[in-house]
C-alpha positions as CSV (number, residue, x, y, z in Angstrom):
1,M,0.0,0.0,0.0
2,M,1.4,3.4,-1.0
3,T,1.0,6.3,1.4
4,Q,-0.4,9.6,0.1
5,A,1.2,12.1,2.5
6,P,3.0,12.0,5.7
7,G,1.5,14.3,8.3
8,A,-1.9,14.4,6.6
9,G,-4.7,14.6,9.1
10,G,-2.7,15.7,12.2
11,N,-0.2,13.2,13.7
12,P,2.7,12.8,11.3
13,A,3.8,9.5,12.9
14,A,0.3,8.0,12.2
15,A,0.6,8.8,8.5
16,L,4.0,7.2,7.9
17,Q,3.3,3.8,6.4
18,F,5.6,1.8,4.3
19,P,6.1,1.2,1.5
20,C,5.5,4.7,0.2
21,D,6.5,7.0,-2.7
22,A,10.0,8.2,-1.9
23,V,9.1,11.7,-2.9
24,L,7.3,12.0,0.5
25,L,10.6,11.5,2.4
26,L,13.2,13.1,0.2
27,P,14.1,16.7,-0.6
28,Q,15.3,15.7,-4.1
29,R,12.9,16.1,-7.1
30,P,13.2,14.7,-10.6
31,P,15.5,14.5,-12.4
32,M,17.8,14.2,-9.3
33,Q,15.5,12.0,-7.4
34,L,16.6,8.5,-8.2
35,I,14.7,6.5,-5.6
36,D,11.2,5.3,-6.5
37,T,9.9,3.7,-3.3
38,A,10.7,3.9,0.4
39,L,10.3,0.3,1.5
40,S,10.9,0.8,5.2
41,A,12.6,3.1,7.7
42,D,13.0,3.0,11.5
43,D,15.4,4.4,14.1
44,S,18.3,2.4,12.8
45,A,17.9,1.6,9.1
46,A,16.0,2.3,5.9
47,E,15.4,0.4,2.6
48,S,14.5,1.6,-0.9
49,R,13.8,0.3,-4.3
50,T,14.4,2.0,-7.7
51,V,14.1,0.9,-11.3
52,I,16.6,2.4,-13.7
53,R,14.7,4.2,-16.4
54,A,15.7,5.5,-19.8
55,D,15.4,9.1,-18.6
56,N,17.7,8.6,-15.6
57,L,20.0,11.6,-15.3
58,L,23.1,9.5,-14.6
59,L,23.0,7.2,-17.7
60,N,26.3,7.1,-19.5
61,E,26.9,7.4,-23.3
62,N,26.0,3.7,-23.7
63,G,22.6,4.2,-22.0
64,R,23.6,2.4,-18.9
65,F,23.6,3.4,-15.2
66,P,27.2,3.6,-14.0
67,A,28.0,1.7,-10.8
68,L,29.4,4.9,-9.3
69,G,25.7,6.1,-9.3
70,L,25.1,3.6,-6.5
71,I,26.6,6.2,-4.2
72,E,23.7,8.5,-4.9
73,V,21.2,5.6,-4.5
74,M,22.8,4.9,-1.1
75,A,22.8,8.6,-0.1
76,Q,19.1,9.0,-1.1
77,T,18.2,5.9,1.0
78,V,20.0,7.7,3.9
79,G,17.7,10.6,3.0
80,I,14.7,8.4,3.5
81,F,16.0,7.6,7.0
82,A,16.5,11.3,7.7
83,G,13.2,12.3,6.1
84,R,11.3,10.0,8.4
85,M,13.0,11.5,11.4
86,R,12.2,15.0,10.4
87,I,8.6,14.2,9.6
88,L,8.2,12.5,13.0
89,A,9.7,15.7,14.6
90,G,7.0,17.8,12.7
91,D,9.4,19.1,10.1
92,K,9.8,18.4,6.4
93,P,12.6,16.5,4.6
94,R,15.7,18.6,4.2
95,E,19.0,18.4,2.4
96,G,21.9,16.6,4.0
97,L,25.5,16.4,3.0
98,L,27.5,13.4,1.8
99,L,30.9,13.9,3.3
100,G,32.7,10.7,2.2
101,T,32.8,7.0,1.6
102,R,35.0,4.2,2.7
103,R,35.2,0.5,1.7
104,M,33.3,1.0,-1.5
105,L,32.9,-2.2,-3.5
106,L,31.2,-2.1,-6.9
107,N,30.3,-5.6,-8.4
108,A,29.7,-4.4,-12.0
109,P,30.8,-1.4,-14.0
110,S,27.2,-0.5,-15.0
111,F,23.6,-1.6,-15.0
112,P,21.1,-1.7,-17.9
113,V,17.9,0.3,-18.1
114,G,15.2,-1.7,-16.4
115,S,17.5,-2.9,-13.6
116,R,15.8,-3.1,-10.2
117,L,17.9,-2.0,-7.3
118,H,17.2,-2.6,-3.6
119,C,19.2,-0.6,-1.1
120,R,19.5,-1.1,2.7
121,V,21.3,1.4,4.9
122,E,22.1,0.8,8.6
123,K,23.3,3.6,10.9
124,T,26.5,2.5,12.6
125,F,27.5,5.8,14.2
126,E,26.0,9.1,15.3
127,S,27.7,12.1,16.9
128,D,26.0,14.9,18.9
129,D,26.6,17.4,16.1
130,G,24.8,15.5,13.3
131,L,27.6,13.4,11.9
132,W,26.3,9.9,10.9
133,Q,27.8,6.8,9.4
134,F,25.9,4.1,7.5
135,D,26.7,0.7,6.3
136,C,25.1,0.6,2.8
137,R,24.3,-2.4,0.6
138,V,22.7,-2.4,-2.9
139,T,21.4,-5.6,-4.5
140,L,20.3,-6.1,-8.1
141,E,16.9,-7.8,-8.1
142,S,15.6,-10.1,-10.8
143,D,12.9,-12.7,-11.1
144,E,15.5,-15.4,-10.4
145,G,16.6,-13.7,-7.1
146,S,19.1,-11.1,-6.1
147,E,22.9,-10.5,-6.3
148,P,25.2,-7.9,-4.7
149,A,25.5,-4.8,-6.8
150,G,27.6,-2.6,-4.4
151,S,28.4,-1.7,-0.9
152,A,30.0,1.2,1.0
153,M,30.3,3.0,4.3
154,L,28.9,6.5,3.9
155,T,29.6,9.4,6.2
156,V,27.0,12.1,6.1
157,F,26.1,15.3,7.9
158,N,22.5,15.8,9.0
159,P,22.4,19.5,9.5
160,P,20.4,21.0,12.4
161,P,17.3,23.1,11.6
162,G,18.4,26.5,10.3
163,Y,21.7,25.4,8.9
164,F,20.7,26.1,5.3
165,D,18.5,29.2,6.0
166,E,19.0,31.8,3.3
167,D,17.5,34.6,5.4
168,E,20.7,34.9,7.3
169,P,24.0,34.5,5.5
170,N,25.9,33.4,8.6
171,A,23.3,30.9,10.0
172,A,25.7,27.9,9.5
173,A,28.6,29.6,11.3
174,K,26.4,30.5,14.3
175,I,25.1,27.0,14.6
176,I,28.6,25.5,14.5
177,R,29.9,27.8,17.2
């Protein structure tokens, strides 16, 4: 069952049902939004599914999705995790920052249009100032089963409210102090 809108009708927690359209939990919009469906999210992990389409922004000159694009799939799945937290806090999904990756393993150079990707991210570290680390795994799904597509440890920054406010040019500097 696909959810229509988190927060509709009052209690945002009551409206969060999975699976749901990823647009409800992500700040990205097409063409940068790569994730189709938020399969699940809780206080420690999130899962997503996406189908590589012919209009995907990251397709290479051969019309294939490059394996390096899995980093964005992983990061947007972290965004589903963060979007759920913000909605439960009465806020809306906001931008985060991908700071780096470690132990990245890509099992193929690229994937054809029509490929179904399943991503699971698990939070392994959180600091008091919004630094998070996630163990990320992407599998390529088919009618015959699934196989590993890629994995990595992502380090991200989940900025506090007001960090990106444009009304005050030095908002980020004041929050960091």
